[in-house]
C-alpha positions, -999 to 999 in steps of 0.1 A, spaced: 176 -46 -382 169 -41 -419 181 -66 -445 203 -40 -462 220 -30 -430 224 -66 -419 241 -75 -451 265 -45 -447 272 -55 -411 279 -91 -421 301 -79 -449 322 -58 -425 326 -88 -401 337 -110 -430 362 -84 -441 376 -81 -406 381 -119 -405 396 -119 -440 421 -92 -430 430 -110 -398 437 -143 -417 454 -127 -446 478 -108 -424 497 -141 -418 494 -151 -455 515 -125 -471 535 -139 -501 571 -145 -493 565 -147 -455 571 -181 -440 543 -195 -419 555 -211 -387 544 -247 -380 513 -253 -360 534 -272 -334 557 -242 -328 528 -218 -327 509 -238 -302 539 -241 -279 546 -203 -278 523 -173 -272 539 -145 -292 512 -120 -285 527 -100 -255 492 -89 -243 478 -124 -243 510 -138 -227 506 -113 -198 470 -122 -193 478 -159 -191 507 -152 -167 484 -133 -143 456 -159 -146 479 -187 -137 494 -167 -108 458 -159 -95 446 -195 -97 432 -206 -63 452 -239 -68 484 -219 -73 478 -198 -41 470 -230 -21 502 -246 -33 523 -216 -24 507 -214 10 513 -251 17 550 -246 10 552 -226 42 528 -244 65 519 -278 49 535 -312 47 554 -324 16 525 -347 7 500 -319 10 521 -296 -12 526 -324 -37 488 -329 -40 483 -291 -43 509 -288 -71 492 -317 -89 458 -300 -87 474 -267 -99 489 -284 -130 456 -301 -138 438 -268 -137 462 -248 -159 450 -260 -194 414 -250 -188 424 -216 -175 447 -210 -205 419 -220 -229 393 -198 -213 417 -168 -212 428 -173 -248 392 -178 -262 378 -148 -244 408 -126 -254 403 -136 -290 366 -128 -288 373 -94 -272 398 -85 -299 373 -95 -326 346 -73 -310 371 -44 -308 377 -47 -346 340 -49 -353 332 -19 -332 360 1 -348 347 -8 -382 312 3 -374 325 36 -360 343 42 -393 312 34 -415 297 62 -435 261 53 -440 228 70 -448 211 89 -421 181 65 -423 204 37 -411 219 57 -382 195 43 -356 202 7 -366 239 15 -366 237 27 -330 218 -4 -320 243 -27 -336 272 -9 -319 254 -11 -285 249 -48 -290 286 -54 -298 297 -32 -268 274 -52 -245 289 -84 -257 324 -70 -252 315 -60 -216 302 -96 -210 334 -110 -224 355 -88 -201 335 -102 -172 343 -137 -184 379 -129 -187 381 -115 -152 364 -146 -139 389 -168 -157 418 -148 -143 403 -147 -108 408 -109 -110 389 -81 -93 394 -50 -114 402 -16 -100 370 5 -96 360 37 -79 362 36 -41 373 0 -41 387 -16 -9 424 -22 -13 446 -46 7 462 -27 36 496 -34 22 488 -10 -7 477 19 15 499 49 21 477 63 49 447 53 69 424 77 88 397 69 113 370 95 120 350 89 151 318 110 150 308 117 186 276 136 189 284 169 172 322 165 169 346 144 148 376 128 166 403 124 139 428 95 142 458 90 120 469 53 118 505 45 115 522 16 96 523 -13 96 486 -16 89 468 -48 100 434 -63 93 441 -97 108 425 -107 141 449 -104 169 469 -76 152 462 -40 161 469 -11 139 482 18 160 460 49 155 471 82 171 446 109 179 450 141 158 423 164 173 387 166 181 371 188 155 339 203 142 326 189 109 339 218 89 375 215 103 374 177 97 364 181 60 391 208 55 416 184 71 406 157 46 406 181 16 441 192 25 453 156 28 439 147 -7 463 173 -22 493 154 -9 501 126 -34 524 109 -9 494 102 13 476 83 -14 460 58 -17 442 63 16 414 45 35 390 66 55 368 48 81 339 67 96 327 55 131 299 69 151 279 68 182 241 72 183 244 110 189 266 113 158 244 93 134 232 122 113 265 140 113 283 109 102 261 105 72 266 142 62 303 138 67 304 107 45 286 125 16 309 155 19 340 133 17 327 114 -13 320 148 -30 356 160 -22 371 128 -37 350 131 -68 358 168 -73 395 159 -70 390 129 -94 407 106 -69 380 78 -69 407 52 -76 429 64 -48 405 68 -19 381 44 -2 355 57 23 337 34 46 307 44 68 306 17 94 273 1 102 280 -3 139 264 25 160 275 27 196 243 31 216 254 48 248 285 58 267 301 28 285 301 30 323 331 18 342 328 12 380 359 12 402 364 14 439 394 24 461 395 4 493 423 5 519 445 24 495 440 -2 467 421 0 435 395 -26 426 372 -30 396 336 -36 406 329 -74 407 366 -84 411 384 -92 444 419 -88 430 434 -52 431 448 -35 400 476 -9 397 466 27 394 493 33 367 479 5 346 443 17 351 451 52 340 476 46 312 465 13 297 427 13 304 415 48 303 441 66 281 450 38 257 417 19 255 393 49 255 408 83 251 434 74 224 414 47 206 387 50 179 353 40 192 365 47 228 344 78 236 322 90 252 332 74 285 316 76 320 335 66 351 321 60 385 348 60 412 341 53 448 367 55 476 370 53 514 387 79 536 420 59 536 421 60 498 410 96 492 444 110 483 452 84 458 417 83 444 416 121 438 451 119 423 439 93 399 408 113 389 430 143 383 454 123 360 424 111 339 410 145 335 444 160 326 448 133 299 414 141 285 421 178 284 455 172 267 436 153 239 409 179 238 381 154 247 374 165 282 337 170 274 334 133 265 350 119 297 326 121 326 337 112 361 314 106 390 332 104 424 319 94 457 334 90 492 320 62 513 328 51 548 329 14 539 333 0 505 328 -37 497 334 -47 461 303 -63 445 
C-alpha cells in the first residue's frame, strides 16, 4: 500500500472516529453520566444481541434444565455459574459489536471515496482486508453468542419443520414416505411415516418440485435412504433435488440429507407353521398370525422406510396349510395395495414334519 493511499486511509478512519465521538458532543446537548450509561444499553441492536447471547449461554440452559430435573442445590450452583459467566459474555458481545460497526463505517467510507485510477487496486485491497476482518468479527460474535447462523441447506430442529419426507431408493425405484407430526429425533420416539407411493425417479422429482411450490409445506427436511441396488440412483436423485431447491431459491427452507448407510441385501425372515401355530425360526414360543402380518410385515417392512426389499421363507405342515396360505395371501395383498409387490418375495414350502431350529 503506497504512502499516499495509506495517509488517505488513516485520515478516513480518524474522520470516522471523530464523527462518532462528536455526535454525542453537540453543543446544548446534555451528556449522560458514565454511571447511567454503563447501567443501560440504549442501542436496541446491541441490547438484542446481549439478550440472545445470555439466553444461549450453556450455563443458562443448564440452569433451566435443572429447574425441571435437578435438586434445589444443583439448580442453585448452576444459577451461580450462570451469573458468574454473564459479564464476560456481555463484554465480548459489546466489544465485537463495536468493532463490526466501526468496520462497517470504514468500508462505507472507502466505497464513497473518489480517487485516482492509479489507486483503484490499492483501494480494492484495502476494502477486501476490512471485509475479511469484519467476517472474522462476525465469527467471534457468533461464538460469544453461542449462535449457529442460518445457512443454505442447514439442519433445523424438527420442531421448526412443517413437513418431512423420506425417500427410500430401492434398486430402480423411489418409495416416497410422508412423515406426520409430531416429529421426533430422540431415541425411543418414532416419527410416523406413511407411504405415499412407489415411483420412478422422474415421478419422484416431480413430486418434490410440486411440494416446493406450497409455502405451507416449508421448511421441509428430505432424507434419502438407499439399498445397494439404488446407490447410483440415490446420488442422481440427491443432485436433482439440490438443483430444484436452488432454482426455486429455497436453500434456507429445505434440507436434503443423503444417508451414508447402504443396505447390503434384502433381509430374510424364516417362519414355520406347525400344528396350526406360527413359529419364528429359532424360537419355541408361537406368535399370533395377526401380529405377524400387521405389526411385523406391514408396519415394520412394507410401511416403514428402510424396510424393503424383503424376502420371506415360510414352511408349513399339512395341518397348517390353510392358515399358512391365508397368511401368505394377506401379505401379498398388503404389498400390492402399497404398490411394492415386486419387492416382497415369498418362498413357501410344505413339509411333512417341521421342527423349529
